C-alpha positions in Angstrom: -2.1 -127.0 60.2 0.8 -126.4 62.0 2.8 -129.0 59.7 1.1 -126.6 57.0 2.3 -123.2 58.2 5.8 -124.9 58.6 5.5 -126.4 55.2 4.8 -122.7 53.6 7.5 -121.3 55.7 10.1 -123.6 54.3 8.7 -123.2 51.0 9.3 -119.6 51.0 12.7 -119.9 52.6 13.4 -122.2 49.8 12.3 -119.7 47.3 14.4 -116.6 48.6 17.1 -118.5 48.8 16.8 -119.7 45.3 15.5 -116.6 44.0 18.0 -114.1 45.8 20.9 -115.8 47.6 22.0 -117.8 45.0 22.2 -115.0 42.0 24.3 -113.1 44.0 26.4 -115.9 45.1 27.1 -117.1 41.3 27.7 -113.0 40.5 30.3 -113.1 43.4 31.9 -116.9 42.7 32.5 -115.2 39.1 33.9 -112.0 40.1 36.0 -113.7 42.3 37.6 -116.2 39.4 37.9 -113.1 37.1 39.9 -111.2 39.1 42.1 -114.6 40.0 42.4 -114.9 36.4 42.8 -110.8 35.6 45.8 -111.4 38.2 47.1 -114.0 36.6 47.4 -112.2 33.4 48.7 -109.4 35.0 51.6 -111.4 36.0 52.1 -113.5 33.1 52.5 -109.7 31.4 54.9 -108.4 33.4 56.8 -111.5 33.4 56.9 -111.0 29.3 57.4 -107.3 29.6 60.3 -108.3 32.1 62.1 -110.8 29.8 62.1 -108.4 27.1 63.6 -105.7 28.4 66.4 -108.1 29.9 67.2 -109.4 26.8 67.6 -106.0 25.7 69.3 -104.9 28.2 72.0 -107.7 27.5 72.1 -107.1 23.9 72.3 -103.4 23.6 76.2 -103.5 25.0 77.7 -105.0 21.8 76.0 -102.6 19.5 76.8 -99.6 21.7 80.0 -98.4 20.2 80.5 -98.2 16.1 81.1 -100.1 13.8 78.1 -102.5 14.5 77.8 -106.1 12.8 75.0 -105.2 10.7 74.0 -108.9 10.8 74.1 -109.9 14.4 71.9 -106.1 14.7 69.1 -107.9 12.5 69.4 -111.1 13.9 68.9 -109.7 17.5 66.7 -106.8 16.4 64.3 -109.9 15.2 64.5 -111.8 18.3 63.8 -108.6 20.4 60.7 -108.0 18.3 59.4 -111.4 18.6 59.7 -110.8 22.3 58.3 -107.9 22.1 55.0 -109.1 20.4 54.8 -111.6 22.7 54.8 -109.5 25.7 52.5 -106.5 23.6 50.0 -110.1 23.4 50.3 -111.2 27.2 49.8 -107.3 28.5 46.2 -107.3 26.3 44.3 -107.0 29.8 42.7 -104.1 30.9 44.4 -104.0 33.9 46.4 -101.2 35.6 49.4 -103.4 35.4 49.4 -104.3 32.3 48.4 -100.7 31.2 51.6 -99.6 33.0 54.1 -102.7 31.5 52.4 -102.0 28.2 53.8 -98.1 28.5 57.3 -99.7 29.6 56.8 -101.7 26.6 55.9 -98.3 24.3 59.3 -97.0 25.9 60.9 -99.9 24.7 59.9 -99.9 21.4 60.7 -96.7 21.2 64.6 -96.9 22.4 65.0 -100.1 20.1 64.0 -98.1 16.8 66.6 -95.4 18.4 69.2 -97.5 18.4 68.2 -99.0 15.5 68.5 -96.0 13.5 71.8 -95.3 14.7 73.2 -98.9 13.9 71.5 -98.6 10.2 72.8 -94.8 9.6 76.1 -95.0 11.9 74.7 -91.5 13.0 75.3 -90.5 16.6 75.0 -92.5 19.6 71.3 -92.6 21.4 71.4 -90.4 24.3 70.0 -90.9 27.6 69.5 -94.7 27.2 70.5 -95.7 30.6 68.0 -93.1 31.8 65.5 -94.5 29.6 66.3 -98.0 30.5 65.8 -96.9 34.0 62.3 -95.3 32.9 61.4 -99.5 31.7 62.5 -100.4 35.0 60.7 -98.2 37.2 57.6 -98.6 35.3 57.7 -102.7 35.2 58.5 -102.5 39.3 55.4 -100.0 39.8 53.2 -102.8 37.2 54.2 -105.6 39.4 53.3 -103.4 42.7 49.8 -103.1 41.0 
């Protein structure tokens, strides 16, 4: 009789483990894996955004003063657009870091569009370009800390 009681207790404990503990463990494991994947995606996003910003910053000096080589600008614009597109794709995750990096990319895209207008129309130079670049840098720094 005692062995039967022990068997019933062990069966009950096994049932509770199977129905209660195992599902909670699986949820915890999935949440941990999802968090790690989101962190990897965020870092990838920030890396792509920084690369696009760095490329822009290194290329922009040659287009700051007229006359501007239209062919060189067109090639540079294509390269920058490609990098921005890759960064946008990488920043499609819902994390705060991705959202902040996306805001930096939006600001960068606006600056590129303003410079494109300046280059194509030979209009007045873009004002506050350095301040806007600093804003982009601050956004990307903030994204890396989230």
